[in-house]
C-alpha positions in Angstrom: 161.3 110.9 -24.5 162.0 107.4 -22.7 165.2 106.5 -21.6 167.7 103.5 -23.0 168.7 101.8 -19.7 167.2 98.4 -20.3 167.6 97.8 -23.7 170.7 96.5 -25.2 171.9 95.9 -29.1 174.4 93.4 -29.8 175.7 93.3 -33.3 176.0 90.1 -34.6 177.7 91.9 -38.1 177.0 92.9 -41.2 172.6 93.9 -41.2 172.2 91.8 -38.0 171.4 92.4 -34.9 170.3 90.8 -31.6 168.0 92.9 -29.2 167.4 92.0 -25.4 164.4 94.1 -24.6 163.4 95.5 -21.1 161.3 92.5 -20.3 164.1 90.1 -21.1 163.0 89.9 -24.8 165.7 88.3 -27.6 164.9 90.1 -31.0 167.0 89.5 -33.5 166.6 91.7 -36.2 167.7 90.2 -39.3 169.0 86.6 -39.6 172.2 85.8 -41.0 173.5 84.5 -37.7 175.2 81.1 -38.1 176.7 81.7 -41.6 177.5 85.3 -41.2 181.1 85.7 -41.8 182.2 88.4 -39.7 179.9 87.3 -36.9 182.4 86.2 -33.7 181.7 82.0 -33.1 180.3 82.9 -30.0 177.0 84.7 -31.0 176.7 81.9 -33.8 175.0 79.7 -31.3 172.3 81.9 -30.0 170.2 80.1 -27.5 166.9 82.0 -27.1 165.3 83.8 -30.5 161.9 84.6 -29.2 161.0 87.1 -31.8 162.8 87.7 -36.3 162.2 90.5 -37.5 163.3 90.5 -41.3 163.5 93.4 -43.4 163.7 92.0 -46.8 164.6 88.4 -48.4 168.6 88.7 -50.1 170.3 86.0 -48.5 172.4 88.5 -46.3 169.3 88.8 -43.9 166.8 86.2 -44.3 169.7 83.1 -44.7 169.3 81.5 -41.3 165.8 82.9 -41.0 164.0 79.2 -41.7 166.4 77.5 -39.0 166.5 80.1 -36.2 162.7 80.0 -36.4 162.4 76.1 -36.2 165.0 75.6 -33.1 163.8 78.1 -31.5 159.7 78.4 -32.0 160.4 82.3 -33.0 157.3 84.8 -33.7 158.7 85.8 -37.7 157.5 89.2 -38.6 157.8 90.0 -42.2 156.1 91.7 -45.2 153.2 89.6 -46.6 154.9 88.1 -49.5 158.1 86.8 -47.5 156.3 85.3 -44.9 154.1 83.3 -46.8 157.8 81.7 -48.2 158.8 81.7 -44.6 155.6 79.7 -44.2 156.1 77.3 -47.1 159.5 76.4 -45.7 157.9 75.5 -42.2 157.9 78.6 -39.9 154.9 77.7 -38.0 154.8 81.4 -36.1 155.1 83.8 -38.8 153.3 87.1 -38.4 152.4 88.8 -42.2 151.7 92.6 -42.2 152.9 95.7 -44.2 154.0 99.0 -44.7 152.1 101.4 -42.5 150.9 98.9 -40.4 151.7 98.2 -36.7 152.0 95.3 -34.8 152.0 94.3 -31.0 154.1 90.9 -30.1 155.5 90.2 -26.8 154.3 93.6 -25.5 157.0 95.5 -28.1 154.9 97.5 -31.2 156.2 97.0 -34.6 155.6 99.5 -37.0 156.6 98.9 -41.0 158.0 101.4 -43.2 159.3 101.9 -47.0 162.9 101.1 -47.4 164.6 102.1 -50.6 165.7 98.6 -52.3 165.1 95.3 -53.8 164.0 91.8 -51.9 164.6 88.9 -54.0 164.7 85.3 -52.2 167.7 83.1 -53.3 165.5 79.6 -53.3 167.2 76.9 -54.7 168.8 77.7 -58.5 165.4 80.6 -58.0 165.2 83.8 -57.1 161.5 83.9 -55.6 159.4 87.8 -55.3 159.6 88.4 -51.5 157.7 91.4 -51.6 159.5 94.7 -51.0 162.1 95.8 -49.1 161.0 97.3 -45.2 162.2 99.0 -42.1 160.6 99.3 -38.6 160.1 101.4 -36.2 160.2 99.3 -33.0 158.9 100.9 -29.8 159.8 98.7 -26.6 157.9 98.2 -23.4 159.7 101.0 -22.0 158.8 103.2 -24.4 162.5 103.6 -26.2 162.2 103.6 -30.2 164.7 102.9 -32.6 164.7 102.9 -36.5 165.7 100.3 -37.9 166.3 101.0 -41.4 167.5 97.4 -42.9 168.8 98.3 -46.8 168.0 100.8 -47.9 168.6 104.6 -49.8 167.9 107.9 -48.1 164.6 108.9 -49.2 162.5 111.9 -48.4 159.8 110.5 -46.7 162.1 109.7 -43.8 160.8 113.0 -42.7 157.4 111.3 -42.0 159.3 108.6 -39.9 160.7 111.8 -37.7 157.3 113.5 -37.4 154.2 110.2 -37.0 157.4 108.9 -35.2 159.8 110.2 -33.2 162.6 107.7 -32.9 165.6 108.4 -30.8 168.3 106.0 -32.3 168.4 105.8 -36.0 170.0 101.7 -37.3 171.6 103.1 -40.7 173.4 100.5 -43.6 176.7 103.1 -44.9 178.1 100.5 -46.8 177.6 102.2 -50.2 177.3 100.3 -53.1 173.9 98.5 -52.4 172.7 100.7 -49.7 172.9 104.3 -48.6 177.1 106.0 -48.6 177.6 107.6 -45.5 177.0 111.2 -47.7 173.2 110.0 -48.2 173.0 108.4 -44.6 174.0 111.6 -43.4 170.9 113.0 -45.1 169.1 110.9 -43.7 170.3 111.3 -39.8 168.7 115.0 -41.2 165.6 114.1 -42.5 165.2 111.4 -39.3 166.0 114.1 -36.7 168.1 111.6 -34.2 170.5 112.8 -32.3 172.2 109.0 -32.3 172.9 106.8 -35.9 174.2 103.2 -35.1 175.7 102.0 -38.2 175.7 98.9 -40.3 176.2 97.0 -43.5 179.7 98.1 -44.4 183.1 96.8 -43.6 181.8 92.6 -44.2 183.6 92.9 -47.5 185.6 95.0 -49.5 183.2 96.2 -51.8 180.9 98.1 -48.8 183.3 100.7 -48.0 181.7 103.3 -45.9 183.0 104.0 -42.4 181.9 105.4 -39.3 184.4 108.0 -39.0 183.3 109.3 -42.8 179.8 109.7 -41.7 180.9 111.3 -37.9 182.2 114.2 -40.1 179.8 114.9 -42.1 176.9 115.0 -39.2 179.2 117.2 -37.2 179.0 117.3 -33.5 176.0 117.2 -33.0 174.9 113.7 -33.7 176.7 110.8 -32.2 177.8 107.9 -34.3 178.6 104.9 -33.0 181.9 103.2 -33.8 181.6 99.8 -33.4 182.3 96.2 -34.2 180.7 92.7 -34.7 180.1 91.3 -31.0 179.9 95.0 -29.4 177.1 96.1 -27.4 175.5 99.3 -27.7 
């Protein structure tokens, strides 16, 4: 099992993260950056965005993807329907693949997984079909593996993610209402067999009531739940 001594993750806020990899690649996990109401100002104008991985088309995950990708000539990974929409908006370097598939980009392996969620892209006054919501197992250049769930409920096949990929850390939504609650996220952590959980998608709006402390109580001392705020780096 590889140790994570070279990969850092900065929480932009809500469901968006900036990872800096072992080889210095900048990776945005979802792209609500410039218009994210809880993002610290110093993170709203990134100098680089080599890669962007999109989990689904809701505004709070894709709102700034087109602008970011065009500005930085980013490679963007997404399910084919969302990838097609991005291409129509002028994003040139789009990698469209599907659940069960693994692609390697910039030395990083992305395996697309199921997510239990919806996926509609707001485009003007229309909602465009964006395919389905997904998650990713990401293996960095040094062998460190994470499961980035995106927006999802718990589902039984998280046990297959554990069996097939053995991620060391899970990034899980805990806010309730639109995603898992802490109670359901605790079950997800159990199915995934991880010892570290990084919570997200909580606290942005009053309706997202789940808290890291609630999850920590439910998973017990055998699992570490990081208690973080936007701008923190782990």
